[in-house]
Backbone as CSV, one residue per row, in Angstrom:
resi,resn,N_x,N_y,N_z,CA_x,CA_y,CA_z,C_x,C_y,C_z
1,MET,0.791,-1.334,-0.205,-0.048,-0.138,-0.173,0.888,1.395,-0.027
2,LEU,2.056,0.989,0.332,2.913,2.351,0.574,2.918,2.974,-1.145
3,ASP,2.936,2.273,-2.053,2.896,2.700,-3.459,2.026,3.701,-3.808
4,GLU,0.766,3.820,-2.747,-0.306,4.573,-2.896,0.007,6.189,-2.324
5,LEU,1.073,6.187,-1.747,1.126,7.331,-0.854,1.544,8.543,-1.893
6,LYS,1.088,9.880,-1.800,1.026,10.891,-2.844,1.758,11.983,-2.512
7,ILE,2.609,11.921,-1.115,3.024,13.377,-0.864,4.127,12.925,0.082
8,ILE,4.002,11.680,0.785,5.132,11.471,1.880,6.190,10.379,1.129
9,PRO,7.455,10.828,1.067,8.560,10.418,0.452,8.870,9.019,1.164
10,ILE,9.386,8.223,0.494,9.804,6.710,1.087,11.388,6.424,0.488
11,ASP,11.816,7.375,0.066,13.319,7.006,-0.550,14.164,6.662,0.510
12,LEU,14.021,7.296,1.776,15.068,6.985,2.614,14.389,5.918,3.675
13,LEU,13.587,5.423,3.098,13.112,4.275,4.383,14.085,3.145,4.310
14,GLU,14.681,2.650,3.450,15.766,1.326,3.586,16.889,1.797,4.290
15,THR,17.525,2.972,4.204,18.583,3.585,4.646,18.329,3.805,6.248
16,TYR,17.162,4.265,6.546,16.617,4.797,7.833,16.696,3.309,8.721
17,LEU,15.928,2.179,8.471,15.580,1.117,8.849,17.135,0.465,9.156
18,LEU,18.201,0.691,8.366,19.734,0.169,8.778,20.235,1.001,9.716
19,GLN,19.908,2.120,9.949,20.440,2.998,11.247,19.655,3.082,12.539
20,VAL,18.668,2.218,12.663,17.657,2.411,13.771,18.011,0.914,14.557
21,SER,18.081,1.231,15.821,18.301,-0.063,16.469,17.282,-1.022,16.471
22,SER,17.414,-2.325,16.719,16.404,-3.297,16.591,15.838,-3.472,18.288
23,GLY,16.558,-2.351,19.096,15.775,-2.290,20.589,14.614,-1.223,20.809
24,LEU,14.437,-0.827,19.589,13.258,0.362,19.448,11.712,-0.273,20.199
25,GLN,11.762,-1.331,19.847,10.036,-1.859,20.412,10.432,-1.853,21.769
26,ALA,11.126,-2.746,22.070,11.581,-3.181,23.763,11.568,-1.814,24.442
27,SER,12.360,-0.972,24.038,12.381,0.267,24.899,10.946,1.185,24.779
28,LEU,10.023,1.057,23.877,8.926,1.533,23.859,8.027,0.774,24.967
29,VAL,8.041,-0.561,24.610,7.180,-1.167,25.708,7.693,-1.124,27.234
30,GLY,8.912,-0.657,27.367,9.290,-0.602,28.810,9.202,0.645,29.362
31,LEU,8.329,1.477,28.560,8.227,2.874,29.132,6.840,2.916,30.030
32,GLN,7.066,3.577,31.275,5.421,3.558,32.177,5.481,5.049,32.538
33,ASP,4.297,4.910,32.954,3.807,6.468,33.364,4.516,6.841,34.866
34,ALA,4.490,8.168,34.971,5.042,8.605,36.189,4.314,8.461,37.492
35,GLU,4.814,8.418,38.554,4.357,8.008,39.770,3.337,9.480,40.119
36,LEU,4.037,10.438,39.843,3.224,11.472,39.934,1.885,11.896,38.917
37,SER,1.627,11.055,38.317,0.328,11.265,37.501,-0.710,10.651,38.287
38,THR,-2.191,11.185,37.857,-2.980,10.901,38.917,-4.290,10.558,37.744
39,ASP,-5.545,10.306,37.876,-6.750,10.414,37.025,-6.933,11.552,36.597
40,THR,-6.407,12.747,36.911,-6.723,14.065,36.613,-5.547,14.938,36.015
41,PHE,-4.468,14.340,36.262,-3.215,14.926,35.842,-2.165,13.900,35.237
42,SER,-1.533,14.520,34.023,-0.762,13.512,33.536,0.462,14.126,33.358
43,PHE,1.799,13.547,33.830,3.059,14.246,34.272,3.737,14.248,32.555
44,TYR,3.510,13.141,31.811,4.112,13.226,30.595,3.165,14.102,29.675
45,THR,2.161,14.273,30.024,1.484,15.166,28.918,1.956,16.596,29.284
46,SER,2.275,16.718,30.536,2.880,18.248,30.934,4.197,18.392,30.619
47,VAL,5.197,17.381,30.372,6.412,17.409,29.837,6.486,17.725,28.318
48,SER,5.518,17.041,27.667,5.224,17.406,26.304,4.691,18.897,25.897
49,SER,3.589,19.166,26.777,3.218,20.571,26.688,4.083,21.638,26.894
50,VAL,5.055,21.542,27.996,5.954,22.508,28.456,7.013,22.496,27.355
51,PHE,7.393,21.534,26.621,9.010,21.620,26.185,8.513,21.858,24.613
52,SER,7.427,21.528,24.103,6.815,21.671,22.618,6.577,23.298,22.808
53,SER,6.163,23.908,23.993,5.740,25.430,24.141,7.267,26.076,24.324
54,LYS,8.262,25.642,24.850,9.422,26.101,25.015,10.337,26.208,23.773
55,ILE,9.845,25.238,22.742,10.555,25.291,21.379,10.292,26.650,20.775
56,GLU,8.843,26.843,20.978,8.324,28.234,20.155,8.615,29.468,21.186
57,GLY,9.505,29.369,22.167,9.804,30.385,22.587,9.198,30.690,23.974
58,GLU,8.188,30.062,24.393,7.280,30.250,25.517,8.201,30.467,26.793
59,GLU,8.236,31.260,27.737,8.896,31.033,28.923,7.879,30.315,30.208
60,ILE,8.246,29.326,30.007,7.441,28.510,30.959,8.352,27.139,31.502
61,GLU,8.555,27.166,32.488,9.427,25.816,33.134,8.416,24.763,33.737
62,LEU,9.006,23.309,33.657,8.201,22.168,33.845,7.877,22.096,35.347
63,ASP,9.121,22.555,36.261,8.366,22.550,37.703,7.563,23.387,37.938
64,SER,7.252,24.872,37.591,6.204,25.400,37.928,5.004,25.003,37.261
65,TYR,4.944,24.460,36.036,3.915,23.908,35.332,3.153,22.746,36.113
66,ILE,3.999,21.946,36.546,3.494,20.868,37.383,2.851,21.399,38.527
67,LYS,3.485,22.191,39.324,2.555,22.736,40.602,1.495,23.504,40.155
68,HIS,1.292,24.239,39.116,0.142,24.670,38.723,-0.859,23.673,38.364
69,LYS,-0.493,22.564,37.463,-1.378,21.544,37.105,-1.789,20.442,38.100
70,ARG,-0.790,20.040,38.844,-0.777,18.770,39.786,-1.475,19.313,41.262
71,PHE,-0.897,20.341,41.589,-1.332,20.939,42.929,-2.135,22.253,42.929
72,GLY,-2.641,22.813,41.945,-3.299,24.018,41.970,-2.635,25.160,42.223
73,ILE,-1.526,25.229,42.396,-0.785,26.414,42.476,-0.809,27.556,41.458
74,GLU,-1.356,28.697,41.791,-1.730,29.784,40.664,-0.587,30.548,40.085
75,PHE,-0.410,30.936,39.040,0.291,31.705,38.473,-0.381,32.697,37.595
76,LEU,0.291,33.852,37.168,-0.434,34.631,36.265,-0.906,33.860,35.013
77,PRO,-2.093,34.233,34.521,-2.671,33.601,33.214,-1.824,33.410,32.094
78,ASP,-0.886,34.420,32.147,-0.369,34.694,30.684,0.790,33.943,30.662
79,TYR,1.310,33.308,31.845,2.308,32.446,32.102,1.982,30.957,31.856
80,THR,0.844,30.513,31.706,0.322,29.113,31.524,-0.719,29.248,30.490
81,LYS,-1.282,29.964,29.870,-2.516,29.916,29.310,-2.353,29.039,27.816
82,LYS,-1.209,29.368,27.371,-0.652,28.668,25.891,-0.390,27.040,26.068
83,THR,0.203,26.956,27.214,0.669,25.736,27.763,-0.692,24.540,28.046
84,ASP,-1.370,25.513,28.735,-2.901,24.956,29.127,-3.680,24.378,27.880
85,ASP,-3.580,25.271,26.703,-4.126,25.032,25.675,-3.422,23.931,25.183
86,LEU,-2.165,23.918,25.127,-1.586,22.590,24.690,-1.849,21.438,25.201
87,TYR,-1.821,21.460,26.819,-2.086,20.325,27.259,-3.390,19.803,26.946
88,ASN,-4.443,20.592,26.992,-5.870,20.325,26.826,-5.886,19.523,25.312
89,THR,-5.198,20.112,24.418,-4.982,19.467,23.238,-4.219,18.066,23.127
90,TYR,-3.466,17.891,23.840,-2.851,16.700,23.897,-3.952,15.718,24.577
91,THR,-4.597,16.019,25.627,-5.320,15.176,26.297,-6.600,14.710,25.286
92,PHE,-6.838,15.794,24.323,-8.195,15.528,23.469,-7.431,14.134,22.440
93,ALA,-6.309,14.491,22.042,-5.771,13.359,20.916,-5.669,12.263,21.669
94,LYS,-5.156,11.944,23.220,-5.304,10.694,23.691,-6.485,9.914,23.786
95,SER,-7.412,10.729,23.442,-8.862,9.953,23.388,-9.658,9.985,22.304
96,HIS,-8.929,10.349,21.144,-9.554,10.260,19.875,-8.725,9.881,18.596
97,PRO,-9.524,9.102,17.772,-8.556,8.793,16.305,-7.904,9.858,15.628
98,LEU,-6.966,9.531,15.207,-6.148,10.546,14.484,-6.858,10.670,13.075
99,ASN,-7.412,11.546,12.692,-7.993,11.751,11.310,-8.272,13.358,11.040
100,GLN,-8.500,13.787,10.159,-8.498,15.028,9.618,-9.812,15.845,10.368
101,LYS,-10.727,15.469,10.545,-11.646,16.210,11.873,-11.097,16.526,12.848
102,ASN,-10.504,15.428,13.566,-10.204,15.591,14.838,-8.887,16.429,14.874
103,LEU,-7.837,16.358,13.785,-6.747,17.249,13.788,-7.139,18.729,13.733
104,GLU,-8.140,18.885,12.752,-8.405,20.207,12.888,-8.998,20.860,14.242
105,ALA,-9.818,19.828,14.935,-10.268,20.084,16.076,-9.377,20.429,17.063
106,THR,-7.905,19.702,17.174,-6.937,20.048,18.144,-6.122,21.314,17.923
107,HIS,-6.360,21.702,16.179,-5.634,22.831,16.176,-6.634,23.808,16.851
108,LYS,-8.018,24.021,17.070,-8.916,24.971,17.607,-8.421,25.090,19.058
109,LEU,-8.025,23.847,19.503,-7.635,23.849,21.006,-6.479,24.581,21.176
110,LEU,-5.448,24.390,20.417,-4.007,24.708,20.797,-3.662,26.067,20.345
111,SER,-4.563,26.544,19.375,-4.474,27.982,18.802,-5.417,29.133,19.479
112,LYS,-6.052,28.692,20.731,-6.961,29.254,21.252,-6.381,30.844,21.685
113,HIS,-5.025,30.796,22.071,-4.409,32.319,22.359,-3.309,32.368,21.155
114,LEU,-3.450,31.773,20.009,-2.522,32.139,19.007,-2.995,32.841,17.988
115,VAL,-4.160,32.520,17.463,-4.964,33.106,16.104,-6.091,33.477,16.675
116,ALA,-6.617,34.354,15.661,-8.239,34.759,15.909,-9.118,33.496,15.741
117,LYS,-10.203,33.705,16.388,-11.227,32.661,16.405,-11.467,32.021,15.110
118,HIS,-11.618,33.137,13.891,-11.950,32.477,12.668,-10.861,31.837,11.978
119,GLN,-9.649,31.790,12.445,-8.609,31.343,12.073,-8.266,29.843,12.682
120,GLN,-8.847,29.364,13.534,-8.563,28.330,14.417,-9.221,26.969,13.764
121,GLY,-8.650,26.223,13.512,-8.770,24.783,12.784,-9.179,25.175,11.104
122,LYS,-8.764,26.304,10.823,-8.836,26.557,9.458,-7.503,26.981,8.662
123,ILE,-7.316,26.187,7.243,-6.228,26.259,6.544,-6.000,27.704,6.264
124,ARG,-4.914,28.111,6.228,-4.600,29.619,6.068,-4.658,29.814,4.444
125,THR,-5.130,31.303,4.299,-5.073,31.951,2.866,-4.344,32.841,2.531
126,GLN,-3.280,32.998,3.313,-2.169,33.921,2.957,-0.720,33.265,2.782
127,ASN,0.155,34.054,2.163,1.569,33.374,2.162,2.107,33.517,3.448
128,MET,2.987,32.189,3.759,3.672,32.292,4.802,4.949,31.775,4.701
129,TYR,5.838,32.752,5.677,7.224,32.747,5.455,7.670,32.305,7.152
130,VAL,8.654,31.885,7.037,9.339,31.467,8.623,10.675,32.462,8.502
131,SER,10.689,33.179,9.647,11.898,33.816,9.555,12.675,33.871,10.916
132,THR,13.759,34.391,10.783,14.845,34.376,11.826,14.529,35.376,12.763
133,PRO,15.109,35.228,14.079,14.914,36.395,15.047,15.376,37.680,14.397
134,ASP,16.283,37.718,13.790,16.553,39.221,13.036,15.753,39.774,11.644
135,GLY,14.923,38.627,11.455,13.969,39.108,10.574,14.312,38.548,9.082
136,LYS,15.247,37.831,8.967,15.642,37.131,7.653,14.638,36.066,7.327
137,ILE,14.254,35.863,6.094,13.247,34.858,5.669,14.024,33.545,5.522
138,GLU,14.117,32.412,6.372,14.673,31.097,6.272,13.963,30.117,5.523
139,TYR,12.234,30.196,5.266,11.725,29.403,4.757,10.391,29.971,3.997
140,VAL,10.247,29.736,2.811,8.559,30.067,2.256,7.765,28.790,2.076
141,ALA,6.922,28.780,2.824,5.944,27.477,2.848,5.066,27.332,1.546
142,ALA,4.366,26.473,1.313,3.503,26.069,0.398,2.542,27.575,0.076
143,SER,2.376,27.786,-1.185,1.529,28.913,-1.378,0.004,28.710,-1.139
144,PRO,-0.682,29.810,-0.880,-2.098,29.676,-0.341,-2.775,28.935,-1.445
145,PHE,-2.400,28.899,-2.703,-3.223,28.464,-3.699,-3.052,26.979,-3.748
146,GLU,-1.978,26.623,-3.070,-1.641,24.860,-3.218,-1.934,24.175,-2.001
147,VAL,-1.863,25.106,-0.663,-1.928,24.323,0.651,-3.035,23.474,0.727
148,GLU,-4.355,23.917,0.342,-5.548,22.941,0.660,-4.973,21.505,-0.148
149,SER,-4.649,21.675,-1.418,-4.542,20.438,-2.260,-3.353,19.481,-1.481
150,GLU,-2.357,20.158,-1.057,-1.311,19.484,-0.537,-1.682,18.987,1.032
151,MET,-2.633,19.521,1.573,-3.001,18.974,3.042,-4.132,17.844,2.491
152,GLN,-4.748,17.874,1.396,-5.483,16.522,1.068,-4.517,15.441,0.646
153,LYS,-3.562,15.554,-0.064,-2.707,14.725,-0.137,-2.127,13.944,0.985
154,TRP,-1.799,14.982,1.996,-1.371,14.662,3.287,-2.237,13.594,3.963
155,TYR,-3.737,14.251,4.273,-4.467,13.628,4.865,-4.612,12.174,4.210
156,ALA,-4.759,11.997,3.226,-4.970,10.821,2.393,-3.851,9.952,2.501
157,ASP,-2.589,10.277,2.693,-1.359,9.328,2.907,-1.473,8.996,4.456
158,MET,-1.899,9.737,5.256,-1.949,9.467,6.554,-3.143,8.349,6.891
159,GLU,-4.116,8.477,6.110,-4.957,7.458,6.188,-4.616,6.094,5.691
160,VAL,-3.858,5.904,4.597,-2.865,5.041,4.206,-2.084,4.334,5.067
161,LEU,-1.411,5.180,5.794,-0.516,4.457,6.781,-1.142,3.997,7.825
162,ILE,-2.134,4.916,8.264,-2.630,4.320,9.439,-3.395,2.873,9.203
163,ALA,-3.926,2.514,8.077,-4.270,1.281,7.561,-3.568,-0.070,7.260
164,THR,-2.041,0.689,7.068,-0.949,-0.234,6.518,-0.326,-0.887,7.710
165,PRO,-0.281,-2.129,7.684,0.589,-3.231,8.815,2.291,-2.636,8.684
166,LEU,2.630,-1.837,9.718,4.084,-1.567,9.593,4.660,-2.013,10.971
167,SER,6.095,-2.286,10.679,6.867,-2.521,11.750,7.136,-1.276,12.759
168,VAL,7.644,-1.674,13.949,7.724,-0.610,14.764,8.912,0.508,14.277
169,PRO,9.964,0.215,13.598,10.833,1.269,13.209,10.155,1.704,11.949
170,GLU,9.417,1.397,11.088,8.476,1.997,10.036,7.571,3.164,10.674
171,VAL,7.070,2.524,11.758,6.004,3.515,12.315,6.736,4.755,12.603
172,PHE,7.741,4.711,13.229,8.692,5.688,13.615,9.337,6.436,12.460
173,PHE,9.602,5.813,11.564,9.809,6.632,10.450,8.668,7.458,9.841
174,PHE,7.706,6.963,9.499,6.384,7.363,8.935,6.015,8.504,10.303
175,ALA,6.017,8.327,11.279,5.555,9.570,12.259,6.409,10.768,11.837
176,SER,7.865,10.563,11.861,8.862,11.611,11.585,8.364,12.265,10.306
177,MET,8.250,11.413,9.294,8.016,11.989,7.859,6.647,12.906,7.995
178,LEU,5.684,12.042,8.666,4.282,13.060,8.641,4.479,14.441,9.408
179,HIS,5.218,14.433,10.513,5.656,15.444,10.891,6.232,16.644,10.087
180,LEU,7.476,16.141,9.366,8.148,16.879,8.628,7.503,17.522,7.157
181,VAL,6.721,16.694,6.752,5.890,17.120,5.653,4.802,18.080,5.996
182,PHE,4.318,18.046,6.969,3.304,18.805,7.936,3.768,20.297,7.827
183,VAL,4.960,20.113,8.558,5.373,21.460,8.766,6.076,22.427,7.868
184,LYS,6.581,21.586,6.725,7.044,22.128,5.565,5.831,22.814,4.419
185,ILE,4.412,21.920,4.699,3.489,22.884,3.990,2.898,23.699,4.821
186,HIS,2.975,24.094,6.373,2.632,25.054,7.282,1.348,25.438,6.886
187,PRO,0.285,24.531,7.356,-1.262,24.708,6.695,-1.968,25.897,7.465
188,PHE,-1.566,25.981,8.954,-2.230,26.949,9.453,-1.532,28.510,9.659
189,ASN,-1.992,29.401,10.115,-1.450,30.578,10.403,-0.331,30.689,11.637
190,ASP,-0.681,29.914,12.520,0.110,29.697,13.655,0.036,28.266,14.136
191,GLY,0.789,27.974,15.032,0.840,26.470,15.539,1.260,25.212,14.975
192,ASN,1.967,25.705,13.877,2.278,24.522,12.920,3.202,23.594,13.540
193,GLY,4.299,24.047,14.305,5.480,23.265,14.886,4.717,22.607,16.158
194,ARG,3.869,23.226,16.952,3.178,22.358,18.009,2.444,21.368,17.362
195,MET,1.711,21.551,16.446,0.704,20.595,15.418,1.636,19.490,15.209
196,GLY,2.748,19.908,14.825,3.563,18.436,13.943,4.197,17.698,15.125
197,ARG,4.583,18.050,16.193,5.190,17.472,17.353,4.027,16.650,17.721
198,LEU,2.820,17.329,18.026,1.756,16.254,18.357,1.403,15.419,17.690
199,LEU,1.053,15.670,16.292,0.541,14.486,15.433,1.624,13.377,15.508
200,GLU,3.058,13.553,15.330,3.679,12.719,15.204,3.694,11.706,16.376
201,LYS,3.639,12.202,17.609,3.160,11.226,18.841,1.923,10.603,18.509
202,TRP,0.936,11.249,18.216,-0.579,10.736,17.621,-0.391,9.660,17.015
203,PHE,0.212,9.591,15.720,0.373,8.555,14.751,1.079,7.504,15.435
204,LEU,2.121,7.789,16.532,2.961,6.540,17.236,1.727,5.869,17.961
205,ALA,0.852,6.663,18.933,0.308,5.828,19.705,-1.121,5.154,19.010
206,GLN,-1.385,5.985,17.769,-2.634,5.204,17.111,-1.950,3.763,16.659
207,LYS,-0.704,3.800,16.118,0.025,2.282,15.676,0.403,1.384,16.315
208,LEU,0.988,2.148,17.901,1.851,1.342,18.561,1.010,1.315,19.963
209,GLY,0.150,1.972,20.316,-0.395,1.944,21.793,-0.167,2.992,22.541
210,ASP,-0.806,3.075,23.714,-0.697,4.162,24.617,0.744,4.451,25.272
211,ASN,1.595,3.540,25.282,3.305,3.749,25.822,3.840,4.834,24.951
212,ALA,3.207,5.035,23.558,3.846,6.163,22.779,3.722,7.427,23.545
213,TRP,2.929,7.793,24.228,2.297,9.037,24.720,3.377,9.416,25.569
214,PHE,4.238,8.540,26.335,5.318,8.360,27.256,6.893,8.751,26.497
215,VAL,6.693,8.744,25.442,7.994,9.263,24.653,8.187,10.690,25.051
216,GLN,9.509,10.990,25.315,9.859,12.344,25.632,10.209,12.974,24.556
217,SER,9.771,12.973,23.415,10.323,13.569,22.054,10.437,15.120,22.048
218,GLU,9.429,15.844,22.503,9.409,17.222,22.584,10.434,17.624,23.522
219,LYS,10.843,17.031,24.665,11.688,17.228,25.559,13.086,17.147,24.788
220,ASN,13.254,16.084,23.626,14.388,15.981,23.235,14.725,16.864,22.217
221,TYR,13.477,17.336,21.472,13.719,18.164,20.183,14.370,19.835,20.988
222,TYR,13.654,20.084,22.103,14.086,21.233,22.934,15.615,21.000,23.173
223,GLN,15.869,20.048,23.739,17.455,19.950,24.402,18.272,20.032,23.037
224,GLN,17.723,19.847,22.159,18.433,19.810,20.910,18.133,20.795,19.729
225,HIS,17.465,21.959,20.469,16.595,22.699,19.482,17.289,23.461,18.537
226,GLN,18.500,23.824,18.385,19.459,24.352,17.199,19.538,23.308,16.299
227,THR,19.574,21.992,16.723,19.949,21.097,15.506,18.524,20.584,14.827
228,TYR,17.651,20.683,15.801,16.060,20.237,15.214,15.919,21.300,14.182
229,TYR,16.209,22.708,14.407,15.917,23.615,13.275,16.658,23.820,12.252
230,LYS,18.174,23.255,12.465,18.914,23.168,11.550,18.874,21.996,10.574
231,ASN,18.088,20.812,10.965,17.632,19.581,10.284,16.553,20.100,9.498
232,LEU,15.604,20.787,9.945,14.178,21.193,9.390,14.881,22.353,8.092
233,ARG,15.527,22.962,8.417,16.189,24.267,7.011,17.076,23.278,6.188
234,SER,17.735,22.127,6.469,18.427,21.824,5.609,17.932,21.423,3.950
235,LEU,16.379,21.060,4.276,15.857,20.640,2.999,15.766,21.647,1.981
236,GLY,15.650,23.091,2.378,15.972,24.070,1.399,14.878,25.331,1.815
237,LEU,14.990,26.453,0.792,14.435,27.382,1.438,12.879,27.671,1.057
238,GLU,12.948,26.915,-0.041,11.306,27.327,-0.915,10.494,25.785,-0.948
239,TYR,9.212,25.586,-0.429,8.683,24.467,-0.582,8.588,23.642,-1.931
240,GLN,8.673,24.348,-2.726,8.526,23.539,-4.143,10.073,23.347,-4.734
241,ALA,10.899,23.431,-3.929,12.308,23.070,-4.154,12.748,22.186,-2.960
242,LEU,11.764,21.695,-2.137,12.570,20.810,-0.883,13.239,19.573,-1.532
243,ASP,14.190,19.165,-0.865,15.085,18.105,-1.148,14.795,17.061,0.098
244,TYR,13.951,15.959,0.035,13.758,15.231,1.466,14.813,14.235,1.139
245,GLY,15.475,14.281,0.342,16.892,13.276,0.093,17.730,13.366,1.437
246,LYS,17.632,14.964,1.907,18.580,15.422,2.968,17.697,15.311,4.545
247,ALA,16.677,14.273,4.447,15.760,14.376,5.769,16.267,13.518,6.932
248,LEU,17.219,12.507,6.340,17.399,11.518,7.452,18.005,12.056,8.955
249,PRO,18.575,13.127,8.895,19.096,13.782,10.150,17.747,14.000,11.060
250,PHE,16.996,14.717,10.274,15.840,15.021,11.044,14.931,13.737,11.593
251,LEU,14.907,12.556,10.827,14.116,11.547,11.154,14.729,10.861,12.129
252,LEU,15.917,10.860,12.287,16.722,10.135,13.503,16.412,10.661,14.474
253,MET,15.974,11.948,14.871,15.743,12.729,16.198,14.735,12.058,16.914
254,LEU,13.751,11.325,16.299,12.787,10.840,17.056,13.154,9.556,17.832
255,PRO,13.870,8.445,16.957,14.333,7.354,17.925,15.416,7.807,18.751
256,MET,16.150,9.057,18.748,17.002,9.153,19.663,16.507,9.556,21.088
257,ALA,14.941,9.931,21.005,14.384,10.313,22.219,14.380,8.807,23.259
258,LEU,14.561,7.858,22.590,14.618,6.673,23.253,15.892,6.097,23.353
259,ASP,16.862,6.617,23.014,18.368,6.246,22.945,18.474,5.091,22.253
260,VAL,17.990,4.884,21.097,18.091,3.709,20.384,18.675,4.011,18.871
261,VAL,19.236,4.909,18.655,19.987,5.259,17.306,21.508,5.129,17.496
């Protein structure tokens, strides 16, 4: 069924499989929830939400956020609101199947304090550029005239991959590739990075079970955020000229979260 894929490239799959350790499945099975978690609080959802937020420049610390979510300690709303939105988004994803409807619903949740209400869960209709802190353009995303059709290809591929039996290493490969192609399309006005990291883990959980929610991929990406962005930039400046043959360093970052590369 992989020959039905419309937008997700598979040229690097064989090379990837040769570089990923056979211990990937055992490492995943061995993951356990934290003792701090309760029926109403998830430690690892907090980890995911905090570090995905920090990648985007939010000044939020894990210790403070745990005190806020687990013990009800109050902070100024501006300190926690975007991370709270992301926490609620992960919570929603954990109890819903990954599909177009639910993915758009998650964007509504996580973008509550990022974009105007009429843009939440809606494909953008403007040009989109990714800029450096000093204002230089480092990436030109898919044009507004093609973003809808590109996302329809992406959704079709996602459905094929969910329906196709895959080995554990193959699941990790396609989770990362879904993440990568999604952020390169950049379908929303904001929140694309947060969405990409969420849907990557959501796909893992859909294919491999709930233990995937304990993978600290967002923390790993944050701890190596300069490398994370370097690997994203390495594919090229413009959407139409991307070279996915250079994607292997990015793809290998996800299994690194389990120390199996």
